[in-house]
C-alpha positions as CSV (number, residue, x, y, z in Angstrom):
1,M,111.2,85.2,85.4
2,T,113.0,84.8,88.5
3,T,110.5,85.6,91.8
4,V,110.8,85.7,95.6
5,S,108.4,84.4,97.7
6,T,107.4,86.2,100.7
7,A,109.2,83.8,103.3
8,D,112.7,84.5,101.1
9,T,113.8,88.0,102.4
10,A,117.8,86.4,102.4
11,V,118.5,88.2,98.8
12,F,117.6,91.1,101.1
13,D,120.1,90.5,104.0
14,R,122.8,89.3,102.1
15,R,122.8,92.0,99.0
16,E,120.7,95.2,100.1
17,S,122.7,98.5,102.3
18,E,122.1,98.6,105.7
19,A,120.6,101.8,104.9
20,R,117.7,99.9,104.4
21,S,114.9,101.0,107.2
22,Y,111.0,100.3,106.6
23,C,111.6,96.6,106.0
24,R,112.8,96.2,109.3
25,S,109.2,97.1,110.5
26,F,107.6,95.2,107.4
27,P,109.5,92.1,107.2
28,V,107.7,90.5,104.4
29,V,108.1,90.4,100.4
30,F,104.8,92.5,99.1
31,S,103.8,91.6,95.4
32,S,101.3,93.4,94.3
33,A,98.7,96.3,95.9
34,S,95.4,98.5,95.4
35,N,94.3,101.5,96.8
36,A,94.9,101.1,100.7
37,T,95.7,97.2,100.3
38,L,99.4,95.5,100.0
39,R,99.6,91.7,99.8
40,T,101.8,88.9,99.6
41,S,102.9,86.2,97.5
42,D,101.4,83.7,99.7
43,G,98.2,85.5,99.7
44,R,98.5,87.8,103.0
45,E,96.9,91.6,103.0
46,Y,97.6,94.2,105.2
47,T,96.1,97.8,104.8
48,D,98.3,100.4,104.3
49,F,98.2,103.1,106.9
50,L,101.7,104.0,105.4
51,A,100.7,105.2,102.0
52,G,104.4,105.8,101.0
53,C,104.9,108.7,103.8
54,S,102.5,110.0,101.8
55,T,103.3,109.6,98.5
56,L,100.2,107.3,98.0
57,N,97.6,110.0,98.5
58,Y,95.3,108.6,96.0
59,G,95.9,104.9,96.8
60,H,97.7,102.0,94.8
61,N,97.5,102.1,91.6
62,D,94.3,103.7,90.5
63,P,92.9,102.7,87.4
64,D,92.3,105.5,85.8
65,M,96.3,106.6,86.4
66,K,97.0,103.0,85.3
67,A,95.0,102.9,81.9
68,A,96.1,106.5,81.0
69,L,100.2,105.7,81.6
70,I,99.6,102.2,79.8
71,D,98.3,103.6,76.8
72,Y,101.1,106.4,76.5
73,I,103.7,103.6,77.3
74,S,101.7,101.6,74.6
75,A,101.9,104.8,71.9
76,D,105.8,104.8,72.7
77,G,105.4,108.1,74.2
78,V,108.5,110.0,75.7
79,A,109.5,108.3,78.6
80,H,113.0,110.6,79.0
81,G,113.2,113.9,77.9
82,L,115.5,115.9,80.0
83,D,113.6,119.6,80.6
84,M,112.9,119.2,75.9
85,F,109.5,120.1,75.4
86,T,107.0,117.0,75.2
87,E,103.5,116.7,75.1
88,A,103.2,115.4,78.2
89,K,105.0,118.3,80.0
90,A,102.3,120.5,77.9
91,A,99.3,118.9,79.1
92,F,100.2,118.5,82.9
93,I,101.8,122.4,83.3
94,E,98.2,123.3,81.5
95,T,96.6,121.0,83.9
96,F,98.3,122.3,87.0
97,E,97.4,126.1,85.8
98,R,94.2,126.0,85.6
99,L,93.4,123.6,88.5
100,V,95.9,124.5,90.8
101,L,97.4,128.1,89.8
102,E,94.3,130.2,88.7
103,P,91.8,129.2,91.4
104,R,94.1,130.6,93.6
105,R,95.4,133.6,91.6
106,M,98.6,132.1,92.1
107,D,101.2,133.3,89.0
108,H,104.5,131.2,90.2
109,K,106.7,129.6,87.8
110,I,107.2,125.7,87.9
111,M,110.7,124.5,88.3
112,F,111.0,120.7,87.9
113,T,114.2,119.6,90.0
114,G,115.4,116.1,90.2
115,P,113.1,113.4,91.1
116,T,112.6,113.6,95.1
117,G,111.7,116.3,97.2
118,T,114.9,117.0,98.4
119,N,116.0,117.9,95.4
120,A,113.1,120.9,95.5
121,V,114.5,121.9,98.6
122,E,117.9,122.1,97.3
123,A,116.9,124.3,94.6
124,A,114.8,126.7,96.7
125,L,118.0,126.9,99.5
126,K,120.2,127.9,96.5
127,L,117.7,130.1,94.2
128,A,116.7,132.0,97.8
129,R,120.5,132.5,98.6
130,K,121.2,133.7,95.2
131,V,117.9,136.3,94.9
132,T,118.8,137.9,98.4
133,G,122.4,137.3,98.6
134,R,122.6,136.5,102.0
135,Q,123.2,132.6,103.3
136,T,121.7,132.4,106.4
137,I,118.4,130.2,106.3
138,I,115.6,129.7,109.3
139,A,114.9,126.1,109.9
140,F,112.7,125.0,113.1
141,T,113.1,122.0,115.7
142,N,111.7,119.2,114.9
143,G,112.2,119.8,111.2
144,F,112.9,117.5,108.2
145,H,113.2,118.9,104.6
146,G,115.6,115.6,103.0
147,M,119.2,113.8,103.0
148,T,121.1,116.0,100.9
149,L,123.1,118.4,102.5
150,G,121.5,121.4,102.0
151,A,118.1,120.0,102.7
152,L,119.8,118.4,105.8
153,S,121.3,121.6,107.0
154,A,117.9,122.8,107.1
155,T,117.2,119.2,109.2
156,G,116.9,118.8,113.0
157,N,116.6,115.1,113.4
158,A,120.2,114.7,114.8
159,G,120.3,110.9,114.3
160,K,119.7,112.3,110.2
161,R,122.3,114.9,110.7
162,E,124.8,112.3,111.9
163,G,125.2,110.5,108.4
164,A,126.4,113.6,106.8
165,G,130.0,113.0,107.4
166,A,130.5,117.0,106.6
167,P,129.9,120.0,108.5
168,L,126.0,121.2,108.0
169,S,126.3,125.0,107.9
170,G,124.2,128.4,106.8
171,T,121.3,127.1,108.8
172,A,120.2,128.8,112.2
173,R,117.7,126.8,114.7
174,M,114.4,128.5,115.6
175,P,111.5,127.0,117.8
176,Y,108.0,125.6,115.9
177,E,105.5,126.7,117.4
178,G,104.5,124.3,120.6
179,A,108.5,123.6,120.8
180,F,108.6,124.9,124.3
181,G,105.0,124.1,125.6
182,A,102.1,125.5,124.5
183,D,102.0,128.6,126.7
184,A,105.3,129.8,124.8
185,D,105.1,132.2,122.0
186,T,107.7,131.5,119.9
187,L,106.8,134.2,117.6
188,A,107.8,137.3,120.0
189,Q,111.3,134.7,121.0
190,I,112.3,134.4,117.0
191,E,111.4,138.1,116.3
192,M,113.2,139.4,119.1
193,L,116.8,137.4,117.7
194,L,115.7,138.8,114.3
195,D,115.8,141.8,116.2
196,N,118.7,142.0,118.2
197,P,121.8,143.0,116.3
198,S,124.2,141.2,118.7
199,S,122.0,137.7,118.5
200,G,124.3,136.3,116.4
201,I,122.0,135.4,113.6
202,D,122.8,136.6,110.2
203,A,120.2,138.3,108.1
204,P,118.3,135.4,106.5
205,A,117.8,134.4,102.9
206,A,114.7,132.5,103.7
207,F,112.8,130.7,106.0
208,I,111.6,127.2,105.3
209,V,108.8,125.9,107.1
210,E,106.6,122.8,107.1
211,P,103.1,123.6,107.9
212,V,102.6,119.9,109.7
213,Q,106.3,118.7,110.5
214,G,105.6,115.0,109.0
215,E,108.8,113.1,110.4
216,G,109.1,115.4,113.2
217,G,106.2,114.3,115.4
218,L,103.5,115.9,113.6
219,N,103.6,119.3,115.1
220,A,100.8,121.0,113.2
221,A,101.0,125.1,113.1
222,S,98.2,127.4,113.3
223,K,96.9,130.1,110.8
224,T,98.2,132.7,113.7
225,W,101.1,131.4,113.8
226,M,102.3,130.6,110.5
227,Q,100.8,134.4,109.4
228,G,103.2,135.6,111.8
229,I,106.0,133.5,110.2
230,A,105.2,135.3,106.9
231,R,105.1,138.6,108.3
232,I,108.5,138.1,110.1
233,A,110.4,137.1,106.6
234,R,108.7,140.3,105.1
235,K,110.1,142.4,108.0
236,H,113.9,141.1,107.4
237,G,113.3,140.6,103.9
238,A,113.5,137.0,103.2
239,L,112.2,134.6,101.7
240,L,109.0,132.2,102.9
241,I,109.9,128.4,101.7
242,V,107.1,126.7,102.9
243,D,108.1,122.9,102.3
244,D,104.6,120.9,100.9
245,I,106.1,117.7,100.7
246,Q,104.4,115.4,103.2
247,A,101.2,117.8,104.3
248,G,100.3,118.8,100.7
249,I,98.0,117.6,97.7
250,G,95.6,116.6,99.6
251,R,96.4,115.3,102.8
252,T,95.5,117.9,105.2
253,G,91.8,118.5,103.5
254,S,93.0,120.9,100.8
255,F,95.6,121.3,98.2
256,F,97.8,123.1,99.4
257,S,98.0,122.4,103.6
258,F,98.3,126.5,103.9
259,D,95.5,126.8,101.4
260,D,93.2,128.4,104.9
261,F,96.2,130.5,106.4
262,G,95.8,133.4,104.1
263,I,99.9,133.5,103.3
264,V,101.0,133.2,99.6
265,P,104.4,131.2,100.0
266,D,108.0,133.0,97.9
267,M,108.8,129.0,97.2
268,I,106.6,125.7,97.5
269,P,108.9,122.3,97.5
270,M,106.5,119.7,96.0
271,A,107.2,115.8,95.4
272,K,105.5,112.5,97.0
273,S,102.1,112.5,96.0
274,L,102.6,114.9,93.0
275,S,102.7,112.2,90.5
276,G,99.9,110.7,91.8
277,M,100.9,107.2,91.3
278,G,103.8,107.3,93.5
279,L,106.3,107.6,90.4
280,P,109.4,109.9,91.2
281,F,108.3,113.4,90.6
282,A,109.0,117.0,92.3
283,A,108.5,120.3,91.5
284,L,109.4,123.7,93.2
285,L,107.2,126.9,92.6
286,I,108.5,130.3,92.5
287,R,107.4,133.7,92.5
288,P,107.9,134.8,89.1
289,E,109.9,138.1,90.1
290,L,112.2,135.7,91.8
291,D,113.2,132.8,89.2
292,I,116.3,135.1,88.0
293,W,118.2,131.0,87.5
294,K,120.7,130.8,84.1
295,P,119.7,128.2,82.0
296,A,120.6,124.9,83.3
297,E,122.0,127.0,86.5
298,H,120.1,124.4,89.2
299,N,119.0,121.0,87.0
300,G,119.1,117.0,87.2
301,T,119.2,113.9,84.3
302,F,115.5,112.6,86.1
303,R,114.2,116.4,85.8
304,G,111.8,115.1,82.8
305,N,110.2,112.1,84.0
306,N,107.0,112.6,81.4
307,H,105.6,108.9,82.8
308,A,104.8,111.1,86.1
309,F,103.8,113.7,84.1
310,V,100.8,111.7,82.7
311,T,99.5,110.2,85.9
312,A,99.6,113.2,87.5
313,R,97.8,115.3,84.8
314,V,94.7,112.2,85.7
315,A,95.2,112.7,89.0
316,L,94.5,116.6,89.2
317,E,91.4,115.9,86.5
318,K,90.5,113.5,88.2
319,F,90.6,114.6,92.5
320,W,90.6,118.4,92.0
321,S,88.5,119.6,89.5
322,D,85.7,120.4,92.1
323,D,85.7,120.3,95.7
324,S,84.1,117.0,95.9
325,F,86.9,115.3,96.6
326,A,88.6,117.5,99.3
327,R,85.3,117.5,101.0
328,T,85.2,113.5,101.1
329,V,89.3,113.8,102.6
330,R,87.7,116.4,105.0
331,E,85.1,114.2,106.6
332,K,87.2,111.1,106.6
333,G,90.3,113.6,108.8
334,A,86.9,114.4,110.6
335,F,85.8,110.7,111.8
336,L,89.8,109.5,111.8
337,E,90.6,112.5,114.9
338,K,87.0,111.1,116.8
339,R,88.1,107.8,116.5
340,L,92.0,109.0,117.6
341,D,90.6,111.0,120.5
342,A,88.6,108.1,121.7
343,M,92.2,105.8,122.2
344,R,93.3,108.3,124.2
345,A,91.4,106.8,126.8
346,L,93.5,103.9,126.4
347,L,96.6,105.2,127.4
348,L,98.0,106.4,130.7
349,P,97.4,110.3,131.2
350,G,99.3,113.0,129.1
351,A,98.3,111.0,125.9
352,T,98.1,113.5,123.0
353,L,96.5,114.0,119.9
354,K,98.7,115.1,116.6
355,G,98.7,116.7,113.7
356,R,95.6,117.7,110.8
357,G,93.3,116.6,109.0
358,M,94.1,112.9,107.6
359,M,97.8,113.3,108.4
360,R,97.0,112.2,112.6
361,G,98.6,110.3,115.2
362,I,99.3,109.8,118.4
363,D,101.6,110.7,121.1
364,V,101.6,107.7,123.1
365,G,104.7,109.5,125.3
366,S,107.2,107.2,124.4
367,G,109.3,105.4,121.0
368,E,109.2,101.9,122.8
369,L,105.2,102.2,123.3
370,A,104.9,103.8,120.0
371,S,107.0,100.9,118.2
372,D,105.0,97.9,120.2
373,I,101.4,99.2,119.2
374,C,103.0,99.4,115.3
375,A,104.2,95.9,115.9
376,E,100.9,94.4,117.1
377,C,99.5,96.3,114.0
378,F,101.6,94.2,111.6
379,R,101.2,91.1,113.4
380,K,97.2,91.8,112.5
381,G,97.4,92.7,109.3
382,L,98.3,96.5,109.8
383,I,101.3,99.1,108.3
384,I,101.6,101.8,110.0
385,E,104.6,103.7,111.6
386,T,105.9,106.3,113.8
387,S,107.3,109.7,113.9
388,G,108.8,112.1,116.8
389,A,112.0,113.3,117.7
390,H,112.3,109.6,119.8
391,D,109.3,107.7,117.8
392,E,106.7,108.4,120.2
393,V,104.2,109.4,118.1
394,V,101.8,106.7,116.4
395,K,101.1,108.0,113.0
396,V,98.4,107.4,110.5
397,L,98.9,108.3,106.9
398,A,96.2,105.9,105.0
399,P,95.1,106.8,101.4
400,L,92.9,109.5,101.2
401,T,90.6,107.4,99.0
402,I,90.8,104.4,101.4
403,P,86.9,103.0,101.7
404,M,85.3,104.2,105.1
405,D,84.5,100.0,105.9
406,Q,88.5,99.3,105.5
407,F,89.2,102.8,107.1
408,A,87.4,101.9,110.3
409,A,88.5,98.1,110.1
410,G,92.4,99.4,110.5
411,L,91.3,102.1,113.1
412,D,89.9,98.8,115.0
413,I,93.2,97.3,114.5
414,L,95.0,100.4,115.7
415,E,92.7,100.9,119.0
416,N,93.1,96.8,120.0
417,A,97.1,97.0,119.6
418,V,97.0,100.5,121.6
419,S,94.6,98.1,124.0
420,V,97.2,95.6,124.2
421,C,100.5,97.3,124.8
422,A,98.8,100.0,127.2
423,A,97.1,97.3,129.6
424,P,100.8,96.6,131.1
425,L,101.3,100.0,131.2
426,S,97.6,100.8,133.1
427,A,98.4,97.8,135.3
428,A,101.8,98.8,136.8
429,A,100.6,102.9,137.1
430,E,97.2,101.1,140.0
């Protein structure tokens, strides 16, 4: 079998599309990975604080998921079945029902869409319009919901939107909590606009919102604000779509990032860590009375990834049968907050802590500085990326299963990088 050495990236430069992105920040060839460690073919090791943008909440190649998948494949288990009934699908649905839905008294249906989060978002937007007979979707500043046209219309980032090549319509943009500063009451502003028949905003079909904006700068909504959005949506006959693709499945310390908010979304797009092992898998949770799809009215060839059903079931049973895993995640989140808060002292005044739980970062004030910090981390063996409108947030998305000693060592690398990169700025300010 032909292999590519760590040093040989020429094949990618020669043949892979210019659309590639993360590999530009981390120009090495990885060969293996386990939990929070990535390895190159020449033996170098990197601690992973990216985790597939929260696709690897349980780390790389969890041994129990790996064993279950190997056993399933070895027994010639069905790999692809469109949306036909399979034992693997039944086992996943029953486990999800028992460990996720029933404890929360949720009666949502599970719709298996295409393999990525944007497919689940597209389904949610289509269904909201079908149910309400309305067209307008309320989305928020700094939001990110995917790269297909419907999801992209709800995405705020101009750089992403420019690639559409077609008008992105059907969305009205509203300010997220804190978008105009801590003192601005964005709930009141939103309500005033929707109450005003001359605002130019048509009656909305749905609100789509992230409890923590993963790509938009780790802006974290408060319980009060999320409850306010839910109330405004109900008042105006709109559905509430909570995009939990990046912030969900344990990332903030509970299965859903809104678990403690006292809201019940009408629809919940899920993906990323849903498979447990980084396999393509997305779903949309739908309140039963809204499930008015006709057969095959929304579908996708890869909506029945049975390999993902297998690993997702194991992930639920291993990590969500009781509260012990969530407790550990919350402890790690508190540790991360303390460490990042201490790092702010190494930066110029104005650096702020962002996010919630194990979805945290520091707004360092400029994309250039944040990128320099991430590059210095990579040189020292840490994979970490940026977030925000100007890439100004250094974003920590370590696997939730990372051992504490490795987590602390990774944060030491980050702290050193912050110190090294901020030193010239501090000297210039004196």
